[in-house]
PQR file of N, CA, C, O and H, with PARSE charges and radii, in Angstrom:
ATOM      1  N   MET A   1       1.566 -17.579  -3.433 -0.4000 1.5000
ATOM      2  CA  MET A   1       0.578 -16.526  -3.440 -0.0000 2.0000
ATOM      3  C   MET A   1       0.250 -16.181  -4.888  0.5500 1.7000
ATOM      4  O   MET A   1       1.141 -15.910  -5.693 -0.5500 1.4000
ATOM      5  N   LYS A   2      -1.032 -16.196  -5.205 -0.4000 1.5000
ATOM      6  CA  LYS A   2      -1.476 -15.827  -6.543 -0.0000 2.0000
ATOM      7  C   LYS A   2      -1.595 -14.311  -6.616  0.5500 1.7000
ATOM      8  O   LYS A   2      -2.080 -13.677  -5.679 -0.5500 1.4000
ATOM      9  H   LYS A   2      -1.756 -16.416  -4.551  0.4000 1.0000
ATOM     10  N   THR A   3      -1.159 -13.738  -7.713 -0.4000 1.5000
ATOM     11  CA  THR A   3      -1.251 -12.299  -7.894 -0.0000 2.0000
ATOM     12  C   THR A   3      -2.197 -11.979  -9.044  0.5500 1.7000
ATOM     13  O   THR A   3      -2.422 -12.798  -9.936 -0.5500 1.4000
ATOM     14  H   THR A   3      -0.765 -14.253  -8.474  0.4000 1.0000
ATOM     15  N   THR A   4      -2.742 -10.775  -9.001 -0.4000 1.5000
ATOM     16  CA  THR A   4      -3.613 -10.269 -10.048 -0.0000 2.0000
ATOM     17  C   THR A   4      -3.079  -8.928 -10.504  0.5500 1.7000
ATOM     18  O   THR A   4      -2.716  -8.089  -9.680 -0.5500 1.4000
ATOM     19  H   THR A   4      -2.560 -10.110  -8.276  0.4000 1.0000
ATOM     20  N   GLN A   5      -3.028  -8.724 -11.783 -0.4000 1.5000
ATOM     21  CA  GLN A   5      -2.523  -7.473 -12.334 -0.0000 2.0000
ATOM     22  C   GLN A   5      -3.705  -6.609 -12.752  0.5500 1.7000
ATOM     23  O   GLN A   5      -4.676  -7.104 -13.324 -0.5500 1.4000
ATOM     24  H   GLN A   5      -3.322  -9.406 -12.453  0.4000 1.0000
ATOM     25  N   PHE A   6      -3.613  -5.287 -12.455 -0.4000 1.5000
ATOM     26  CA  PHE A   6      -4.645  -4.374 -12.910 -0.0000 2.0000
ATOM     27  C   PHE A   6      -4.058  -2.978 -13.099  0.5500 1.7000
ATOM     28  O   PHE A   6      -3.017  -2.640 -12.536 -0.5500 1.4000
ATOM     29  H   PHE A   6      -2.824  -4.885 -11.990  0.4000 1.0000
ATOM     30  N   LYS A   7      -4.748  -2.186 -13.900 -0.4000 1.5000
ATOM     31  CA  LYS A   7      -4.300  -0.825 -14.180 -0.0000 2.0000
ATOM     32  C   LYS A   7      -4.794   0.091 -13.056  0.5500 1.7000
ATOM     33  O   LYS A   7      -5.934  -0.021 -12.606 -0.5500 1.4000
ATOM     34  H   LYS A   7      -5.594  -2.461 -14.357  0.4000 1.0000
ATOM     35  N   LEU A   8      -3.932   0.983 -12.619 -0.4000 1.5000
ATOM     36  CA  LEU A   8      -4.267   1.907 -11.541 -0.0000 2.0000
ATOM     37  C   LEU A   8      -3.915   3.318 -11.984  0.5500 1.7000
ATOM     38  O   LEU A   8      -2.749   3.610 -12.252 -0.5500 1.4000
ATOM     39  H   LEU A   8      -3.005   1.074 -12.985  0.4000 1.0000
ATOM     40  N   ASN A   9      -4.900   4.187 -12.061 -0.4000 1.5000
ATOM     41  CA  ASN A   9      -4.671   5.585 -12.419 -0.0000 2.0000
ATOM     42  C   ASN A   9      -4.440   6.383 -11.138  0.5500 1.7000
ATOM     43  O   ASN A   9      -5.268   6.365 -10.227 -0.5500 1.4000
ATOM     44  H   ASN A   9      -5.847   3.949 -11.843  0.4000 1.0000
ATOM     45  N   LEU A  10      -3.311   7.079 -11.078 -0.4000 1.5000
ATOM     46  CA  LEU A  10      -2.953   7.861  -9.902 -0.0000 2.0000
ATOM     47  C   LEU A  10      -2.787   9.328 -10.260  0.5500 1.7000
ATOM     48  O   LEU A  10      -2.310   9.651 -11.348 -0.5500 1.4000
ATOM     49  H   LEU A  10      -2.639   7.094 -11.818  0.4000 1.0000
ATOM     50  N   PRO A  11      -3.175  10.221  -9.353 -0.5600 1.5000
ATOM     51  CA  PRO A  11      -2.839  11.634  -9.560  0.2800 2.0000
ATOM     52  C   PRO A  11      -1.318  11.787  -9.592  0.5500 1.7000
ATOM     53  O   PRO A  11      -0.600  10.996  -8.980 -0.5500 1.4000
ATOM     54  N   ALA A  12      -0.833  12.793 -10.298 -0.4000 1.5000
ATOM     55  CA  ALA A  12       0.613  12.982 -10.475 -0.0000 2.0000
ATOM     56  C   ALA A  12       1.346  13.108  -9.145  0.5500 1.7000
ATOM     57  O   ALA A  12       2.450  12.582  -9.002 -0.5500 1.4000
ATOM     58  H   ALA A  12      -1.416  13.436 -10.796  0.4000 1.0000
ATOM     59  N   ASP A  13       0.752  13.798  -8.163 -0.4000 1.5000
ATOM     60  CA  ASP A  13       1.434  13.971  -6.883 -0.0000 2.0000
ATOM     61  C   ASP A  13       1.541  12.656  -6.113  0.5500 1.7000
ATOM     62  O   ASP A  13       2.529  12.416  -5.419 -0.5500 1.4000
ATOM     63  H   ASP A  13      -0.145  14.225  -8.279  0.4000 1.0000
ATOM     64  N   VAL A  14       0.527  11.812  -6.237 -0.4000 1.5000
ATOM     65  CA  VAL A  14       0.568  10.497  -5.570 -0.0000 2.0000
ATOM     66  C   VAL A  14       1.608   9.611  -6.245  0.5500 1.7000
ATOM     67  O   VAL A  14       2.348   8.896  -5.570 -0.5500 1.4000
ATOM     68  H   VAL A  14      -0.276  12.007  -6.801  0.4000 1.0000
ATOM     69  N   LYS A  15       1.666   9.655  -7.560 -0.4000 1.5000
ATOM     70  CA  LYS A  15       2.665   8.871  -8.313 -0.0000 2.0000
ATOM     71  C   LYS A  15       4.078   9.307  -7.929  0.5500 1.7000
ATOM     72  O   LYS A  15       4.958   8.467  -7.742 -0.5500 1.4000
ATOM     73  H   LYS A  15       1.064  10.236  -8.108  0.4000 1.0000
ATOM     74  N   ALA A  16       4.298  10.621  -7.810 -0.4000 1.5000
ATOM     75  CA  ALA A  16       5.621  11.122  -7.419 -0.0000 2.0000
ATOM     76  C   ALA A  16       5.983  10.643  -6.022  0.5500 1.7000
ATOM     77  O   ALA A  16       7.117  10.235  -5.772 -0.5500 1.4000
ATOM     78  H   ALA A  16       3.583  11.303  -7.961  0.4000 1.0000
ATOM     79  N   TRP A  17       5.005  10.694  -5.106 -0.4000 1.5000
ATOM     80  CA  TRP A  17       5.252  10.224  -3.736 -0.0000 2.0000
ATOM     81  C   TRP A  17       5.576   8.737  -3.746  0.5500 1.7000
ATOM     82  O   TRP A  17       6.502   8.302  -3.062 -0.5500 1.4000
ATOM     83  H   TRP A  17       4.084  11.025  -5.310  0.4000 1.0000
ATOM     84  N   LEU A  18       4.821   7.949  -4.518 -0.4000 1.5000
ATOM     85  CA  LEU A  18       5.050   6.509  -4.614 -0.0000 2.0000
ATOM     86  C   LEU A  18       6.452   6.211  -5.124  0.5500 1.7000
ATOM     87  O   LEU A  18       7.142   5.352  -4.575 -0.5500 1.4000
ATOM     88  H   LEU A  18       4.068   8.303  -5.073  0.4000 1.0000
ATOM     89  N   GLU A  19       6.877   6.911  -6.168 -0.4000 1.5000
ATOM     90  CA  GLU A  19       8.220   6.718  -6.708 -0.0000 2.0000
ATOM     91  C   GLU A  19       9.279   7.006  -5.656  0.5500 1.7000
ATOM     92  O   GLU A  19      10.228   6.237  -5.504 -0.5500 1.4000
ATOM     93  H   GLU A  19       6.316   7.608  -6.614  0.4000 1.0000
ATOM     94  N   GLU A  20       9.126   8.113  -4.926 -0.4000 1.5000
ATOM     95  CA  GLU A  20      10.098   8.496  -3.889 -0.0000 2.0000
ATOM     96  C   GLU A  20      10.136   7.489  -2.753  0.5500 1.7000
ATOM     97  O   GLU A  20      11.212   7.108  -2.291 -0.5500 1.4000
ATOM     98  H   GLU A  20       8.355   8.738  -5.049  0.4000 1.0000
ATOM     99  N   GLU A  21       8.976   7.061  -2.306 -0.4000 1.5000
ATOM    100  CA  GLU A  21       8.918   6.091  -1.207 -0.0000 2.0000
ATOM    101  C   GLU A  21       9.498   4.742  -1.618  0.5500 1.7000
ATOM    102  O   GLU A  21      10.179   4.091  -0.825 -0.5500 1.4000
ATOM    103  H   GLU A  21       8.102   7.370  -2.681  0.4000 1.0000
ATOM    104  N   ALA A  22       9.233   4.324  -2.843 -0.4000 1.5000
ATOM    105  CA  ALA A  22       9.775   3.051  -3.326 -0.0000 2.0000
ATOM    106  C   ALA A  22      11.298   3.093  -3.350  0.5500 1.7000
ATOM    107  O   ALA A  22      11.952   2.135  -2.937 -0.5500 1.4000
ATOM    108  H   ALA A  22       8.680   4.853  -3.487  0.4000 1.0000
ATOM    109  N   VAL A  23      11.861   4.186  -3.828 -0.4000 1.5000
ATOM    110  CA  VAL A  23      13.317   4.331  -3.846 -0.0000 2.0000
ATOM    111  C   VAL A  23      13.857   4.339  -2.419  0.5500 1.7000
ATOM    112  O   VAL A  23      14.835   3.660  -2.106 -0.5500 1.4000
ATOM    113  H   VAL A  23      11.330   4.964  -4.164  0.4000 1.0000
ATOM    114  N   ARG A  24      13.204   5.118  -1.561 -0.4000 1.5000
ATOM    115  CA  ARG A  24      13.672   5.243  -0.174 -0.0000 2.0000
ATOM    116  C   ARG A  24      13.639   3.901   0.559  0.5500 1.7000
ATOM    117  O   ARG A  24      14.501   3.623   1.393 -0.5500 1.4000
ATOM    118  H   ARG A  24      12.409   5.670  -1.815  0.4000 1.0000
ATOM    119  N   ASN A  25      12.644   3.074   0.245 -0.4000 1.5000
ATOM    120  CA  ASN A  25      12.482   1.781   0.916 -0.0000 2.0000
ATOM    121  C   ASN A  25      13.082   0.611   0.137  0.5500 1.7000
ATOM    122  O   ASN A  25      12.898  -0.549   0.508 -0.5500 1.4000
ATOM    123  H   ASN A  25      11.944   3.300  -0.433  0.4000 1.0000
ATOM    124  N   LEU A  26      13.801   0.923  -0.945 -0.4000 1.5000
ATOM    125  CA  LEU A  26      14.452  -0.105  -1.774 -0.0000 2.0000
ATOM    126  C   LEU A  26      13.456  -1.154  -2.260  0.5500 1.7000
ATOM    127  O   LEU A  26      13.708  -2.356  -2.181 -0.5500 1.4000
ATOM    128  H   LEU A  26      13.950   1.865  -1.246  0.4000 1.0000
ATOM    129  N   ARG A  27      12.309  -0.669  -2.770 -0.4000 1.5000
ATOM    130  CA  ARG A  27      11.264  -1.557  -3.274 -0.0000 2.0000
ATOM    131  C   ARG A  27      10.875  -1.122  -4.678  0.5500 1.7000
ATOM    132  O   ARG A  27      11.150   0.002  -5.099 -0.5500 1.4000
ATOM    133  H   ARG A  27      12.104   0.307  -2.834  0.4000 1.0000
ATOM    134  N   SER A  28      10.238  -2.026  -5.383 -0.4000 1.5000
ATOM    135  CA  SER A  28       9.592  -1.624  -6.629 -0.0000 2.0000
ATOM    136  C   SER A  28       8.352  -0.817  -6.261  0.5500 1.7000
ATOM    137  O   SER A  28       7.888  -0.858  -5.122 -0.5500 1.4000
ATOM    138  H   SER A  28      10.015  -2.939  -5.041  0.4000 1.0000
ATOM    139  N   GLN A  29       7.824  -0.087  -7.232 -0.4000 1.5000
ATOM    140  CA  GLN A  29       6.612   0.680  -6.953 -0.0000 2.0000
ATOM    141  C   GLN A  29       5.440  -0.246  -6.622  0.5500 1.7000
ATOM    142  O   GLN A  29       4.613   0.074  -5.768 -0.5500 1.4000
ATOM    143  H   GLN A  29       8.201  -0.053  -8.157  0.4000 1.0000
ATOM    144  N   GLY A  30       5.372  -1.376  -7.292 -0.4000 1.5000
ATOM    145  CA  GLY A  30       4.315  -2.343  -6.990 -0.0000 2.0000
ATOM    146  C   GLY A  30       4.419  -2.869  -5.568  0.5500 1.7000
ATOM    147  O   GLY A  30       3.416  -2.989  -4.865 -0.5500 1.4000
ATOM    148  H   GLY A  30       6.044  -1.636  -7.986  0.4000 1.0000
ATOM    149  N   ALA A  31       5.645  -3.184  -5.146 -0.4000 1.5000
ATOM    150  CA  ALA A  31       5.846  -3.678  -3.778 -0.0000 2.0000
ATOM    151  C   ALA A  31       5.516  -2.593  -2.758  0.5500 1.7000
ATOM    152  O   ALA A  31       5.033  -2.892  -1.666 -0.5500 1.4000
ATOM    153  H   ALA A  31       6.460  -3.087  -5.717  0.4000 1.0000
ATOM    154  N   GLN A  32       5.773  -1.343  -3.109 -0.4000 1.5000
ATOM    155  CA  GLN A  32       5.448  -0.238  -2.196 -0.0000 2.0000
ATOM    156  C   GLN A  32       3.937  -0.099  -2.047  0.5500 1.7000
ATOM    157  O   GLN A  32       3.443   0.133  -0.943 -0.5500 1.4000
ATOM    158  H   GLN A  32       6.165  -1.100  -3.997  0.4000 1.0000
ATOM    159  N   VAL A  33       3.205  -0.239  -3.140 -0.4000 1.5000
ATOM    160  CA  VAL A  33       1.744  -0.188  -3.073 -0.0000 2.0000
ATOM    161  C   VAL A  33       1.228  -1.315  -2.180  0.5500 1.7000
ATOM    162  O   VAL A  33       0.379  -1.085  -1.319 -0.5500 1.4000
ATOM    163  H   VAL A  33       3.607  -0.428  -4.036  0.4000 1.0000
ATOM    164  N   VAL A  34       1.734  -2.521  -2.379 -0.4000 1.5000
ATOM    165  CA  VAL A  34       1.304  -3.666  -1.572 -0.0000 2.0000
ATOM    166  C   VAL A  34       1.618  -3.419  -0.101  0.5500 1.7000
ATOM    167  O   VAL A  34       0.788  -3.711   0.760 -0.5500 1.4000
ATOM    168  H   VAL A  34       2.424  -2.708  -3.078  0.4000 1.0000
ATOM    169  N   SER A  35       2.798  -2.889   0.201 -0.4000 1.5000
ATOM    170  CA  SER A  35       3.178  -2.601   1.579 -0.0000 2.0000
ATOM    171  C   SER A  35       2.213  -1.604   2.221  0.5500 1.7000
ATOM    172  O   SER A  35       1.789  -1.793   3.361 -0.5500 1.4000
ATOM    173  H   SER A  35       3.472  -2.652  -0.499  0.4000 1.0000
ATOM    174  N   CYS A  36       1.872  -0.552   1.496 -0.4000 1.5000
ATOM    175  CA  CYS A  36       0.936   0.458   2.012 -0.0000 2.0000
ATOM    176  C   CYS A  36      -0.452  -0.147   2.239  0.5500 1.7000
ATOM    177  O   CYS A  36      -1.097   0.129   3.251 -0.5500 1.4000
ATOM    178  H   CYS A  36       2.217  -0.398   0.570  0.4000 1.0000
ATOM    179  N   LEU A  37      -0.900  -0.963   1.304 -0.4000 1.5000
ATOM    180  CA  LEU A  37      -2.213  -1.583   1.449 -0.0000 2.0000
ATOM    181  C   LEU A  37      -2.249  -2.563   2.613  0.5500 1.7000
ATOM    182  O   LEU A  37      -3.228  -2.610   3.358 -0.5500 1.4000
ATOM    183  H   LEU A  37      -0.376  -1.187   0.483  0.4000 1.0000
ATOM    184  N   ARG A  38      -1.182  -3.346   2.774 -0.4000 1.5000
ATOM    185  CA  ARG A  38      -1.144  -4.291   3.901 -0.0000 2.0000
ATOM    186  C   ARG A  38      -1.110  -3.548   5.243  0.5500 1.7000
ATOM    187  O   ARG A  38      -1.722  -3.998   6.211 -0.5500 1.4000
ATOM    188  H   ARG A  38      -0.387  -3.307   2.169  0.4000 1.0000
ATOM    189  N   ALA A  39      -0.408  -2.426   5.305 -0.4000 1.5000
ATOM    190  CA  ALA A  39      -0.383  -1.623   6.526 -0.0000 2.0000
ATOM    191  C   ALA A  39      -1.780  -1.093   6.839  0.5500 1.7000
ATOM    192  O   ALA A  39      -2.201  -1.099   7.995 -0.5500 1.4000
ATOM    193  H   ALA A  39       0.089  -2.061   4.518  0.4000 1.0000
ATOM    194  N   ALA A  40      -2.492  -0.637   5.823 -0.4000 1.5000
ATOM    195  CA  ALA A  40      -3.860  -0.158   6.019 -0.0000 2.0000
ATOM    196  C   ALA A  40      -4.770  -1.299   6.478  0.5500 1.7000
ATOM    197  O   ALA A  40      -5.628  -1.101   7.338 -0.5500 1.4000
ATOM    198  H   ALA A  40      -2.149  -0.631   4.883  0.4000 1.0000
ATOM    199  N   MET A  41      -4.585  -2.481   5.911 -0.4000 1.5000
ATOM    200  CA  MET A  41      -5.374  -3.643   6.327 -0.0000 2.0000
ATOM    201  C   MET A  41      -5.124  -3.980   7.793  0.5500 1.7000
ATOM    202  O   MET A  41      -6.063  -4.284   8.529 -0.5500 1.4000
ATOM    203  H   MET A  41      -3.888  -2.642   5.213  0.4000 1.0000
ATOM    204  N   SER A  42      -3.869  -3.927   8.217 -0.4000 1.5000
ATOM    205  CA  SER A  42      -3.517  -4.218   9.611 -0.0000 2.0000
ATOM    206  C   SER A  42      -4.146  -3.209  10.556  0.5500 1.7000
ATOM    207  O   SER A  42      -4.671  -3.575  11.607 -0.5500 1.4000
ATOM    208  H   SER A  42      -3.106  -3.679   7.619  0.4000 1.0000
ATOM    209  N   ARG A  43      -4.091  -1.912  10.171 -0.4000 1.5000
ATOM    210  CA  ARG A  43      -4.706  -0.874  11.007 -0.0000 2.0000
ATOM    211  C   ARG A  43      -6.211  -1.097  11.127  0.5500 1.7000
ATOM    212  O   ARG A  43      -6.782  -0.951  12.208 -0.5500 1.4000
ATOM    213  H   ARG A  43      -3.665  -1.615   9.316  0.4000 1.0000
ATOM    214  N   GLN A  44      -6.847  -1.450  10.016 -0.4000 1.5000
ATOM    215  CA  GLN A  44      -8.286  -1.677  10.022 -0.0000 2.0000
ATOM    216  C   GLN A  44      -8.638  -2.876  10.907  0.5500 1.7000
ATOM    217  O   GLN A  44      -9.615  -2.832  11.656 -0.5500 1.4000
ATOM    218  H   GLN A  44      -6.383  -1.568   9.138  0.4000 1.0000
ATOM    219  N   GLU A  45      -7.847  -3.938  10.822 -0.4000 1.5000
ATOM    220  CA  GLU A  45      -8.087  -5.116  11.647 -0.0000 2.0000
ATOM    221  C   GLU A  45      -7.916  -4.776  13.118  0.5500 1.7000
ATOM    222  O   GLU A  45      -8.688  -5.247  13.953 -0.5500 1.4000
ATOM    223  H   GLU A  45      -7.054  -3.974  10.214  0.4000 1.0000
ATOM    224  N   ALA A  46      -6.907  -3.959  13.452 -0.4000 1.5000
ATOM    225  CA  ALA A  46      -6.664  -3.570  14.838 -0.0000 2.0000
ATOM    226  C   ALA A  46      -7.825  -2.756  15.373  0.5500 1.7000
ATOM    227  O   ALA A  46      -8.237  -2.950  16.517 -0.5500 1.4000
ATOM    228  H   ALA A  46      -6.279  -3.576  12.774  0.4000 1.0000
ATOM    229  N   VAL A  47      -8.360  -1.853  14.574 -0.4000 1.5000
ATOM    230  CA  VAL A  47      -9.509  -1.040  14.992 -0.0000 2.0000
ATOM    231  C   VAL A  47     -10.719  -1.953  15.193  0.5500 1.7000
ATOM    232  O   VAL A  47     -11.462  -1.791  16.160 -0.5500 1.4000
ATOM    233  H   VAL A  47      -8.026  -1.695  13.645  0.4000 1.0000
ATOM    234  N   GLY A  48     -10.917  -2.898  14.297 -0.4000 1.5000
ATOM    235  CA  GLY A  48     -12.016  -3.843  14.420 -0.0000 2.0000
ATOM    236  C   GLY A  48     -11.905  -4.683  15.663  0.5500 1.7000
ATOM    237  O   GLY A  48     -12.911  -4.954  16.317 -0.5500 1.4000
ATOM    238  H   GLY A  48     -10.313  -3.030  13.511  0.4000 1.0000
ATOM    239  N   GLU A  49     -10.694  -5.105  16.009 -0.4000 1.5000
ATOM    240  CA  GLU A  49     -10.481  -5.901  17.216 -0.0000 2.0000
ATOM    241  C   GLU A  49     -10.790  -5.089  18.456  0.5500 1.7000
ATOM    242  O   GLU A  49     -11.377  -5.606  19.406 -0.5500 1.4000
ATOM    243  H   GLU A  49      -9.876  -4.884  15.477  0.4000 1.0000
ATOM    244  N   ARG A  50     -10.399  -3.810  18.459 -0.4000 1.5000
ATOM    245  CA  ARG A  50     -10.683  -2.937  19.608 -0.0000 2.0000
ATOM    246  C   ARG A  50     -12.181  -2.690  19.738  0.5500 1.7000
ATOM    247  O   ARG A  50     -12.702  -2.619  20.851 -0.5500 1.4000
ATOM    248  H   ARG A  50      -9.923  -3.390  17.687  0.4000 1.0000
ATOM    249  N   ALA A  51     -12.871  -2.558  18.624 -0.4000 1.5000
ATOM    250  CA  ALA A  51     -14.312  -2.287  18.648 -0.0000 2.0000
ATOM    251  C   ALA A  51     -15.086  -3.489  19.175  0.5500 1.7000
ATOM    252  O   ALA A  51     -16.156  -3.315  19.757 -0.5500 1.4000
ATOM    253  H   ALA A  51     -12.448  -2.615  17.720  0.4000 1.0000
ATOM    254  N   GLU A  52     -14.570  -4.712  18.984 -0.4000 1.5000
ATOM    255  CA  GLU A  52     -15.245  -5.922  19.429 -0.0000 2.0000
ATOM    256  C   GLU A  52     -15.140  -6.119  20.932  0.5500 1.7000
ATOM    257  O   GLU A  52     -15.966  -6.814  21.524 -0.5500 1.4000
ATOM    258  H   GLU A  52     -13.701  -4.853  18.511  0.4000 1.0000
ATOM    259  N   LYS A  53     -14.139  -5.520  21.553 -0.4000 1.5000
ATOM    260  CA  LYS A  53     -13.933  -5.736  23.004 -0.0000 2.0000
ATOM    261  C   LYS A  53     -14.872  -4.921  23.825  0.5500 1.7000
ATOM    262  O   LYS A  53     -14.832  -4.984  25.053 -0.5500 1.4000
ATOM    263  H   LYS A  53     -13.468  -4.956  21.072  0.4000 1.0000
TER
END
């Protein structure tokens, strides 16, 4: 899998939440962001599949 690096500006409260969730889930902060984004992608795909039926 090819990765791309980019700068992401976060509000302080979101950054604090990200740090806490990463620790709680034994992940790096980057891996936590990817996990959250993939979960959102899955939810969006599921909604799209339901809308097509």
